[in-house]
N, C-alpha and C positions, 0 to 999 in steps of 0.2 A: 504494500499500500503506499508506494513511493511514486516519483517521479517515472523510476524504474518499471513499478508495476502498471502504471499507465499501458506501457508498450507491452506489457504480458498479454494484453487481451487483442493486441493485432499481431501476436507472434504466430498464431497458426492459419492468419491468412496473408503475411508478407513478406519478403523479403528480407533478407538481415541488412541490406542497401536501407531502403524503406525506413527499418526500426532504427539505423544510424542517424538518419537524418531527423526521424522523430523525435529520437532522444536528445539531440542539439536543439531542437525546437522549444522542448518541455522543459530542459534544462534552464532556458532563457526565462521562459515562464513562470517556471516554479519554483525556481533556485531557495527562495527564501519561505517557502509554504504557503500555500493560500490561506488565508484568514478569512472565515465565515461568520454571519451575523447567526446567532441561535435562530432568527425567523428562517433562513433559508434551512436549516435544519429542519425543525418545524414542520416544514411541506413533506419532508422526506420521511421522518418520522412523527407523525401527528398522533401517536400515543404516549408519547416519549414527554417525560414531567421534567424540563429543561431549567427549572425555576432551583431544583433539588440538585446539586453537584459537591462534590467533595475537593474538586481541583479547580483551580481556576479555568474557566474555559478557553481563555485565551492560550491557553497552551495544547488545547485541540487543533489539530490544524488538517486542511483536505490532503490526502496524499495524492488524489488524482480522479479516482476512479468513484462513482455514486456509490450509495447502498446497494449492496449483493453484486456493485460490477465486478468484485472478484468472488464468484460464484460458491457458496460454500456446498458439500455435497451433504445430503439429506438420507440417502438411502443407499448406501454403498454397496457394491458385489461384493460377497463374501464368497472365498473359494478357498479348498486346499492348497497349501504352499506347492504340491503337486500337480495342479492344474497345467492342463497344457495349451490353454488358452495364448494367445500372442502378447496380451497385456502381463502375462506373469513370465511369458518363456523370455521376453524383452528385459527384463530388471536383471542387472550383472550382478557378480556376488559381491561387489564391493560398494555397491550402491547403499546408502545410509538409509533404515527403516527406523520408525518409532514405532516400540513394541511394546505389549504389556501382556500380564497375566491375570485373568478373573477369575475366581473359582476353577483353575485347572486348565483354562480356556487361553490359549496364547494366540494373539492376533497381531500382525505387522501393518504399518501404515505405512508405504513408501514414500518419501520425502518428493520421489519422481512426479507423485500426483498432488502431495500436500502443497508444494513449493507455486504450483496453480491454483489452488483452491484455499489453501490457508485454513479452512476449518471441515471437518467431519463429525456428523451426528450420528452417532452407532447406539448399538446395543448389544452386551456381552453378557451371555447367561442371564438375560431379563436386567440387566444393569443400566441404565441408561449412560453415555458416556460422551465427552467430547473430545478428539484429536485436535491440536492445534500448532500451528507451525508459524514463526512470524519470521520472511528471513531476511529482513532487515537486521534484525537483533540474533538471529540464530536460536530463537527461543521456543523449543519444541515441546509442548506440556501437553500430558493428558489430564483432564478433568473429569470427576463427578458431575451431571448435568442435571442433579439434583441438590436444592438448595438446602441448609442444613434445616430448615422449618418444613422440608419436604416435597416441594414446589420441583415439578421437572419442568425443565427450560431446553429449548434449541436455539441455536445462534447462528447468527449471518457476520458479514463484513461490512460495517461502517462506512468504508471509505475513507475513513479518517486515522489519523495516528497522533500518538502523545508520547513525546522524547522518543522517536522514531519506532515506538514500540506501537502493535496492532489494537484497534479498537473495536471490539466485538459489540452485537448487541443481542438480547435475547426476544425472541419473536411472540412472547406473551406478552411482555408490558413494554416492549423496546427501551429499555435499560441499556446502557451504555456500560460496557466493562473493558477493564484494562488485562489483556491476555498475559502479561508478563507477571500481573498480582492474583489474576483471577478474581477480582474485586470487582463490584458497580459503582464506578465513578460518577455517573448521571443516571436521574430519574428514579422512580419510584421504589427501587429495589437496591437505592444507595446504600451502600456498605456492606452488603451480602456478598460472602466470599464463596467460592467455590473447592471443595476438596479436589489436593492435586494427588492422584494417583500414583505407584509407583511405576516407573516406566523405564527404558532402555532405549539409547540410539546408538543403534549397531548396524554391521553390516549384513545384507540380508543371505550372503551364503553362510555367515555366522547364525542367524535365525533359525535358517532351514535345518543346518546341521545339528542345532540343541532341541529344536520343535519339530521333530520330522511330521507330526499330527496338526502343527499349526496351521492358521489359516493366513489371507492376506486380505485387506479390502481394496476392492478396485473401484474406480468410478463408472458411473453408468453409462450407457453408452450412449445417450443423450450430449455427452460430453464430447468435444475435439478438440485437444489441444496437442501440441508438441510435446510428448510426453519423454521425458529423459533427456530434453534439454534443459538450461539453466538460464532463465531471461537476465541474471544477473551476473551475468559473464564478467569476472574478474572483481566481483565485490570484495572477496576474502582477500586484496592485494590493495583496497582502497584505504587512503593514508585517514581518511575523514568518514563517518556514516551520513548516508542519504538525510536530508529535513531534520538534523537533529543542531539545536544551537545550545545544548548544557555542557557544562564541566566536562571535560575528558579525565581520566584518569592519569596520574603520575607514573614515571617508568614502567608504561606497559603501553604498546601499541594499541589503539581504541579498538582495533575490530581483531584482536587476541583471543583466543579461545581461553575462559575461565570456568573452573568445576565449582559448584556452590551445593551445599546440602540443603534441607529443606528448611532451617531455621534462617539461611541467609546471613550467617554472622560473620563468614568471610567466605573468600572464594581462593582455590588454589590456579594459578597459570598451567595450562593444560603444557605449555614447554616445560614445565618443572616435573609435573607427572609424567611425562615424557621420557625424560631423562631419569626418574627414578625408578619408573615402573609402578610404584604404589606408594601411597602416603595414608597414615593412619591416624583418623579423629576420633578420639575417644574409643567407643566401641564399632565404628563406623569403617571399613577397609574401603578407599579409591582406587580402583585400578585402572591402568590403560595397557590396551595391545593394540599394533597397528592391522590395517587389514579395511579400512573403513576410508572412503572416498569423501572428500568435502561436496555438499551440493551446491555451494556458492562461489567455485573457483573457474573452472573450462564451463564453456559453455555446452559441452557434454558432460552432464553428471557423471557419468561412467568414469570418464576421463579426468576427472578432478584428482587434486595432491591428497594425499594419505594423510589425515588429520588421525585415523586411529579411532578406536571404540573405548568406552569409559564405562564401568560399573562400579557403583558405590551398594555395598553391602554390610550386615551385622552378622555373627553367628547366631543359627537359633537355636534353642532346647536341645535339639538333636545333633549339633553341630553342623548343620546344615547352612548353606549361605541363604539369606533373608535380602532379598530387593529392598533397598530405600528409597525414598523420593530423593534427588539430585537432578541439578540442571548444568547444561553446558551450553554457555551463552558469551556472546560477545563481550569486552569488558567496559567499553563503554557504556552499554545497556545495565551490567549489572550495577555498575559504579551510579550510574543517572538514578536506580531505582531505591538503592542501600549504599550512599555516599559515605557514610560512616562504617561501613563493613571494611575491611581491608583485603587486599588482593597478595597471597602470600606466591614469593617469588623465586 
């Protein structure tokens, strides 16, 4: 949901030459981010109560596309990892997938799909969940789609950003939610928080090997995108994030990856984790291993640089590894939302 996201919608229909020209034009028009009055928002979101907000509305800017301009997936096609259809066979072993285990049901959400849709509303073992990915922050998070009060929600994209991060909305009340926090920041559900579910960002080949009976979520046939390509070609190498004006962390590149746990009290630079192989924070072990491509490096995801996979776990009562909530984000995003939390390098 940035000036690059605007180009995503044209990717399936236009040549890369056209995209290059369009990118230059959009860069000139939206380099500072488009500010919109709440009156314009109200026309798009008639049910939303913009009088209720926990953040300055001026911090929320247009990323380019309108409401649902980047379309969420509401009813993914769920198939076995052994399925022979093209959309499964085309996924390369080192491509990243966001995976989750609910009640023994292992399911993967390939970033080759999430990078184009950002949100997948789904159910696993009857539990409503929402798998999300904000490319600008590299934040891949799975939430329970039921509030603490028991209200079940489905989500879409507002077309807006705050601190370069995806602002979602729920279709039931049209409240706006900060994806990085899983918190409603505008509307009648103001202050509500979604439960973050333990998930992994791992390589497709790794997922298939450990979850032989696992499943994969595919986009419905109605969507025609250039799946497998990365509309954010070269973003990993950018010196500054798109449409971001906040303070940057010191001593680390803004788009370097950092790993944090559910408390977000501190983060560790992926480069340190890569050098040492693992770190231990209290009862939690955070491990790194190679073999996963970045989704945001090369124009072709399968050819992206190897950033490796991270897994955070604690020892269970029987000595088994129990997954815990962890995040792999860009350093600027972690610092933007948790400025007092240090990044260990």
